[in-house]
N, CA and C atoms as a LAMMPS dump frame, in Angstrom:
ITEM: TIMESTEP
0
ITEM: NUMBER OF ATOMS
354
ITEM: BOX BOUNDS ff ff ff
-5.0000000000000000e+02 5.0000000000000000e+02
-5.0000000000000000e+02 5.0000000000000000e+02
-5.0000000000000000e+02 5.0000000000000000e+02
ITEM: ATOMS id mol type element x y z
1 1 1 N 119.584 415.194 -338.43
2 1 2 C 120.818 415.867 -339.366
3 1 3 C 121.04 417.085 -338.686
4 2 1 N 122.427 417.516 -339.855
5 2 2 C 122.841 419.166 -338.723
6 2 3 C 122.404 419.63 -340.016
7 3 1 N 122.488 421.504 -338.844
8 3 2 C 121.695 422.138 -339.421
9 3 3 C 122.656 422.403 -341.063
10 4 1 N 121.789 422.936 -342.474
11 4 2 C 122.345 423.442 -343.135
12 4 3 C 123.754 424.167 -342.905
13 5 1 N 123.144 425.297 -342.708
14 5 2 C 124.463 426.213 -342.026
15 5 3 C 125.759 425.541 -341.531
16 6 1 N 125.659 424.782 -340.09
17 6 2 C 127.011 424.348 -339.604
18 6 3 C 127.499 423.283 -340.394
19 7 1 N 126.901 422.381 -340.641
20 7 2 C 128.081 422.238 -342.106
21 7 3 C 127.927 422.142 -343.363
22 8 1 N 128.999 422.157 -344.111
23 8 2 C 128.626 422.87 -345.352
24 8 3 C 129.11 421.694 -346.692
25 9 1 N 128.976 420.7 -345.61
26 9 2 C 129.331 418.972 -346.589
27 9 3 C 127.874 419.569 -347.852
28 10 1 N 127.947 418.374 -348.818
29 10 2 C 126.803 418.509 -349.082
30 10 3 C 125.648 417.07 -348.866
31 11 1 N 124.836 417.392 -348.925
32 11 2 C 123.763 416.212 -348.362
33 11 3 C 124.301 414.875 -348.741
34 12 1 N 123.846 414.538 -349.77
35 12 2 C 124.249 412.923 -350.187
36 12 3 C 125.662 412.931 -349.263
37 13 1 N 126.906 413.426 -348.82
38 13 2 C 127.592 412.962 -348.011
39 13 3 C 127.329 413.289 -346.58
40 14 1 N 126.622 414.352 -345.921
41 14 2 C 125.978 413.988 -344.692
42 14 3 C 125.521 412.802 -344.708
43 15 1 N 123.931 412.78 -345.827
44 15 2 C 123.923 411.54 -345.072
45 15 3 C 124.539 409.662 -345.874
46 16 1 N 125.17 410.348 -346.294
47 16 2 C 126.351 408.857 -346.242
48 16 3 C 127.079 409.083 -344.812
49 17 1 N 127.196 410.369 -344.001
50 17 2 C 127.865 410.186 -342.728
51 17 3 C 126.75 409.495 -341.677
52 18 1 N 125.813 410.044 -341.841
53 18 2 C 124.552 409.227 -340.561
54 18 3 C 124.903 407.988 -341.296
55 19 1 N 124.649 407.2 -342.003
56 19 2 C 124.474 405.87 -342.629
57 19 3 C 126.125 405.432 -341.897
58 20 1 N 126.889 405.768 -342.261
59 20 2 C 128.517 405.266 -341.82
60 20 3 C 128.407 405.673 -340.365
61 21 1 N 128.058 406.367 -339.744
62 21 2 C 127.915 406.407 -338.415
63 21 3 C 126.633 405.065 -337.524
64 22 1 N 125.652 404.935 -338.274
65 22 2 C 125.058 403.704 -338.466
66 22 3 C 125.843 402.535 -337.822
67 23 1 N 126.913 402.228 -339.181
68 23 2 C 127.231 400.811 -339.388
69 23 3 C 128.416 400.794 -337.738
70 24 1 N 128.834 402.24 -338.013
71 24 2 C 130.067 402.185 -336.512
72 24 3 C 129.042 401.435 -335.342
73 25 1 N 128.592 402.322 -335.015
74 25 2 C 127.551 402.002 -333.673
75 25 3 C 127.198 400.336 -333.685
76 26 1 N 126.92 400.071 -334.636
77 26 2 C 126.677 398.722 -334.991
78 26 3 C 125.128 398.358 -334.966
79 27 1 N 124.1 399.527 -335.384
80 27 2 C 122.093 400.024 -335.431
81 27 3 C 122.709 398.719 -336.848
82 28 1 N 123.135 398.864 -337.64
83 28 2 C 123.586 397.746 -339.095
84 28 3 C 124.669 397.125 -338.652
85 29 1 N 124.427 395.671 -339.21
86 29 2 C 125.412 395.14 -338.708
87 29 3 C 125.957 394.241 -340.168
88 30 1 N 127.05 393.575 -340.102
89 30 2 C 127.396 392.519 -340.885
90 30 3 C 126.815 392.064 -341.864
91 31 1 N 125.935 392.366 -343.223
92 31 2 C 124.915 391.271 -343.133
93 31 3 C 123.408 391.614 -343.475
94 32 1 N 123.239 392.704 -342.797
95 32 2 C 121.986 393.631 -342.028
96 32 3 C 121.443 394.023 -343.098
97 33 1 N 120.385 394.438 -343.685
98 33 2 C 119.821 395.07 -344.633
99 33 3 C 119.528 396.795 -344.157
100 34 1 N 120.026 397.828 -345.223
101 34 2 C 119.914 399.16 -344.863
102 34 3 C 118.401 399.492 -345.332
103 35 1 N 117.892 400.719 -344.353
104 35 2 C 116.382 400.61 -345.327
105 35 3 C 116.287 401.386 -346.068
106 36 1 N 114.945 401.616 -347.08
107 36 2 C 115.059 401.484 -348.436
108 36 3 C 115.611 402.511 -348.818
109 37 1 N 116.166 402.955 -350.03
110 37 2 C 115.934 405.036 -350.475
111 37 3 C 114.261 405.801 -350.112
112 38 1 N 113.264 405.054 -350.318
113 38 2 C 112.081 405.947 -349.734
114 38 3 C 112.119 406.268 -348.3
115 39 1 N 112.187 405.085 -347.715
116 39 2 C 112.372 405.236 -346.017
117 39 3 C 113.144 405.928 -345.383
118 40 1 N 114.677 406.09 -345.961
119 40 2 C 115.396 406.773 -345.504
120 40 3 C 115.766 407.779 -345.437
121 41 1 N 114.508 408.598 -346.947
122 41 2 C 114.821 410.123 -347.065
123 41 3 C 113.485 410.377 -346.006
124 42 1 N 112.609 409.601 -345.956
125 42 2 C 110.96 409.729 -345.656
126 42 3 C 111.743 410.386 -344.146
127 43 1 N 112.412 409.538 -343.293
128 43 2 C 112.954 409.244 -342.105
129 43 3 C 113.905 410.605 -341.611
130 44 1 N 114.577 411.296 -342.608
131 44 2 C 115.712 412.044 -342.899
132 44 3 C 115.459 413.605 -343.413
133 45 1 N 113.823 413.44 -344.259
134 45 2 C 113.665 414.277 -345.103
135 45 3 C 114.285 414.87 -346.277
136 46 1 N 115.199 413.851 -347.023
137 46 2 C 115.82 413.698 -347.815
138 46 3 C 115.321 413.694 -349.262
139 47 1 N 115.695 414.115 -350.616
140 47 2 C 115.39 413.729 -351.468
141 47 3 C 115.76 412.349 -351.662
142 48 1 N 114.661 411.497 -352.696
143 48 2 C 115.202 410.095 -352.368
144 48 3 C 116.421 409.803 -352.916
145 49 1 N 116.697 410.885 -354.371
146 49 2 C 117.377 410.477 -355.466
147 49 3 C 118.836 411.691 -354.604
148 50 1 N 119.073 411.886 -353.556
149 50 2 C 120.123 412.091 -352.805
150 50 3 C 120.959 411.319 -351.99
151 51 1 N 119.352 410.704 -351.582
152 51 2 C 119.453 409.597 -350.416
153 51 3 C 120.384 408.328 -351.733
154 52 1 N 119.562 407.894 -352.497
155 52 2 C 121.026 407.088 -353.839
156 52 3 C 121.31 407.364 -353.802
157 53 1 N 122.367 408.666 -353.476
158 53 2 C 123.25 409.322 -354.022
159 53 3 C 124.258 409.029 -352.958
160 54 1 N 124.026 408.905 -351.245
161 54 2 C 124.618 408.687 -350.211
162 54 3 C 124.606 406.68 -350.177
163 55 1 N 123.326 406.218 -350.899
164 55 2 C 123.753 404.86 -350.822
165 55 3 C 125.073 404.391 -351.87
166 56 1 N 124.526 404.99 -353.087
167 56 2 C 125.608 404.662 -354.323
168 56 3 C 127.452 404.783 -353.771
169 57 1 N 127.463 406.186 -353.076
170 57 2 C 129.087 406.148 -352.665
171 57 3 C 129.687 404.973 -351.568
172 58 1 N 128.501 404.543 -350.771
173 58 2 C 128.932 403.413 -349.365
174 58 3 C 128.954 402.549 -350.539
175 59 1 N 128.222 402.593 -351.579
176 59 2 C 128.286 400.866 -352.372
177 59 3 C 129.635 400.801 -353.211
178 60 1 N 129.73 402.085 -353.777
179 60 2 C 131.527 402.3 -354.195
180 60 3 C 132.399 402.361 -353.796
181 61 1 N 132.153 402.622 -352.485
182 61 2 C 133.441 401.74 -351.271
183 61 3 C 133.604 400.544 -350.875
184 62 1 N 132.644 400.046 -351.766
185 62 2 C 132.531 398.779 -350.768
186 62 3 C 132.285 398.17 -349.182
187 63 1 N 131.565 399.183 -348.842
188 63 2 C 130.653 399.301 -347.868
189 63 3 C 129.304 398.854 -347.528
190 64 1 N 128.863 398.423 -348.491
191 64 2 C 127.574 397.789 -348.817
192 64 3 C 127.076 397.868 -350.066
193 65 1 N 126.7 396.099 -350.538
194 65 2 C 126.15 395.683 -351.524
195 65 3 C 124.817 395.108 -352.379
196 66 1 N 124.732 395.749 -353.114
197 66 2 C 123.104 395.716 -353.402
198 66 3 C 122.698 394.121 -353.579
199 67 1 N 121.583 393.759 -353.556
200 67 2 C 120.988 392.121 -353.66
201 67 3 C 119.872 393.063 -355.074
202 68 1 N 119.732 392.842 -356.074
203 68 2 C 119.239 393.356 -356.58
204 68 3 C 117.545 392.739 -356.74
205 69 1 N 116.371 393.503 -356.639
206 69 2 C 114.872 392.864 -355.833
207 69 3 C 114.817 392.68 -354.1
208 70 1 N 116.322 393.304 -353.97
209 70 2 C 115.972 393.074 -352.754
210 70 3 C 116.334 394.082 -351.872
211 71 1 N 117.362 394.406 -351.973
212 71 2 C 117.733 395.618 -351.542
213 71 3 C 119.237 395.576 -351.239
214 72 1 N 119.67 396.991 -350.3
215 72 2 C 121.05 397.448 -349.715
216 72 3 C 121.407 396.315 -348.415
217 73 1 N 122.473 395.606 -348.052
218 73 2 C 123.119 395.184 -347.076
219 73 3 C 124.56 395.344 -347.197
220 74 1 N 125.023 395.794 -345.901
221 74 2 C 126.226 396.11 -344.769
222 74 3 C 126.977 394.788 -345.48
223 75 1 N 128.279 394.839 -346.087
224 75 2 C 129.033 394.696 -346.118
225 75 3 C 130.118 393.864 -345.605
226 76 1 N 130.549 392.562 -345.545
227 76 2 C 130.972 391.79 -344.626
228 76 3 C 132.765 393.236 -344.367
229 77 1 N 132.813 392.742 -343.205
230 77 2 C 134.176 393.651 -342.772
231 77 3 C 133.681 395.649 -342.923
232 78 1 N 132.599 395.936 -343.165
233 78 2 C 132.487 397.334 -343.188
234 78 3 C 132.798 398.039 -341.973
235 79 1 N 132.521 397.502 -341.158
236 79 2 C 132.551 398.524 -340.058
237 79 3 C 134.202 398.414 -339.804
238 80 1 N 134.67 397.362 -340.027
239 80 2 C 136.666 397.53 -338.891
240 80 3 C 136.634 398.678 -340.535
241 81 1 N 136.139 398.38 -341.702
242 81 2 C 136.915 399.155 -342.829
243 81 3 C 136.99 400.735 -342.217
244 82 1 N 135.639 400.935 -341.802
245 82 2 C 135.225 402.402 -341.852
246 82 3 C 135.604 402.728 -340.636
247 83 1 N 135.83 402.047 -339.613
248 83 2 C 136.283 402.378 -338.605
249 83 3 C 137.775 403.146 -339.015
250 84 1 N 138.706 402.25 -339.842
251 84 2 C 139.886 402.544 -340.092
252 84 3 C 140.126 404.118 -341.506
253 85 1 N 139.057 403.587 -341.793
254 85 2 C 138.647 405.436 -343.094
255 85 3 C 138.501 406.383 -341.641
256 86 1 N 137.973 406.498 -341.182
257 86 2 C 137.363 407.127 -340.083
258 86 3 C 138.319 407.782 -339.129
259 87 1 N 138.75 406.66 -339.072
260 87 2 C 140.237 406.954 -337.648
261 87 3 C 141.708 407.642 -338.692
262 88 1 N 141.623 407.475 -340.127
263 88 2 C 142.562 408.653 -340.448
264 88 3 C 141.915 409.875 -340.552
265 89 1 N 141.211 409.574 -341.163
266 89 2 C 140.315 411.394 -341.571
267 89 3 C 140.519 412.01 -340.336
268 90 1 N 140.105 411.119 -339.108
269 90 2 C 140.017 412.604 -338.043
270 90 3 C 141.437 412.816 -337.68
271 91 1 N 142.701 411.832 -337.587
272 91 2 C 143.524 411.924 -337.238
273 91 3 C 144.791 413.285 -338.681
274 92 1 N 144.429 412.643 -339.643
275 92 2 C 144.718 413.843 -340.808
276 92 3 C 143.583 414.948 -340.825
277 93 1 N 142.633 415.237 -340.586
278 93 2 C 141.881 416.461 -341.121
279 93 3 C 141.139 416.816 -340.302
280 94 1 N 140.607 416.437 -338.659
281 94 2 C 139.967 417.28 -337.405
282 94 3 C 141.318 417.233 -336.531
283 95 1 N 142.073 416.649 -336.52
284 95 2 C 142.621 416.564 -334.996
285 95 3 C 143.723 417.206 -335.224
286 96 1 N 144.546 417.841 -336.422
287 96 2 C 145.471 419.427 -335.945
288 96 3 C 144.98 420.108 -335.698
289 97 1 N 143.589 420.872 -336.202
290 97 2 C 143.016 422.026 -335.707
291 97 3 C 141.885 421.547 -334.08
292 98 1 N 142.126 420.004 -334.145
293 98 2 C 141.386 420.458 -332.911
294 98 3 C 142.736 420.907 -331.815
295 99 1 N 144.287 419.946 -331.868
296 99 2 C 145.509 419.938 -330.782
297 99 3 C 145.609 421.362 -331.161
298 100 1 N 145.588 422.21 -332.063
299 100 2 C 145.956 423.687 -331.989
300 100 3 C 145.345 424.709 -331.523
301 101 1 N 143.709 424.275 -331.128
302 101 2 C 143.213 424.463 -330.315
303 101 3 C 143.086 424.513 -328.956
304 102 1 N 143.607 423.489 -328.537
305 102 2 C 143.872 422.697 -327.071
306 102 3 C 145.226 423.858 -327.217
307 103 1 N 146.032 423.707 -327.647
308 103 2 C 147.573 424.33 -327.2
309 103 3 C 147.079 426.024 -326.871
310 104 1 N 146.161 426.798 -328.112
311 104 2 C 145.677 427.759 -327.789
312 104 3 C 144.916 428.234 -326.476
313 105 1 N 144.487 427.207 -325.906
314 105 2 C 143.655 427.481 -325.168
315 105 3 C 144.108 427.073 -323.647
316 106 1 N 144.94 426.125 -323.526
317 106 2 C 146.696 426.382 -323.142
318 106 3 C 146.068 424.888 -321.726
319 107 1 N 144.976 424.425 -322.915
320 107 2 C 144.12 422.715 -321.881
321 107 3 C 145.192 422.041 -321.668
322 108 1 N 145.114 421.037 -320.632
323 108 2 C 146.077 419.9 -320.578
324 108 3 C 145.106 419.184 -320.896
325 109 1 N 145.517 417.992 -321.679
326 109 2 C 145.133 417.063 -322.68
327 109 3 C 144.709 416.335 -321.335
328 110 1 N 145.736 415.394 -320.393
329 110 2 C 145.166 414.619 -319.766
330 110 3 C 144.036 415.397 -318.856
331 111 1 N 143.918 416.295 -318.252
332 111 2 C 142.579 416.783 -317.555
333 111 3 C 140.979 416.199 -318.44
334 112 1 N 141.71 416.577 -319.634
335 112 2 C 140.208 416.771 -321.207
336 112 3 C 139.978 415.187 -320.636
337 113 1 N 141.123 414.591 -320.727
338 113 2 C 140.493 413.021 -321.12
339 113 3 C 139.691 412.948 -319.659
340 114 1 N 139.994 413.307 -318.497
341 114 2 C 139.381 413.213 -317.022
342 114 3 C 137.968 413.531 -317.418
343 115 1 N 137.342 414.198 -317.924
344 115 2 C 136.439 415.058 -317.651
345 115 3 C 135.063 414.626 -318.142
346 116 1 N 134.104 413.904 -317.76
347 116 2 C 132.868 413.983 -317.679
348 116 3 C 132.234 414.988 -317.715
349 117 1 N 131.39 415.214 -319.48
350 117 2 C 130.704 416.466 -319.317
351 117 3 C 129.289 416.411 -320.09
352 118 1 N 128.938 414.396 -319.564
353 118 2 C 127.942 413.613 -319.924
354 118 3 C 126.721 413.977 -319.059
């Protein structure tokens, strides 16, 4: 998880982001069961109530569904809908400041795309 001072978002939203990223990466596919609240909390050093709030947020958004007595599962089409949501958020919230910094630094976008920084 990101250090608290470098990411001002509430913890439950950061945890929601971790789960969303795992779904987008294919770590959890459609119909796959997510880790239990307690297991995810232990894995990330978080309070189970905070994890439950992150799971509830994903459920409210329709990305996961609950099977009573069984657990939380990735909903059908969740990855595609998450990808669309993340693209929109990136283009509307992140990209404008990234583009402005690119311009301020006089960087060439085509050259940036050719860089292999890994």
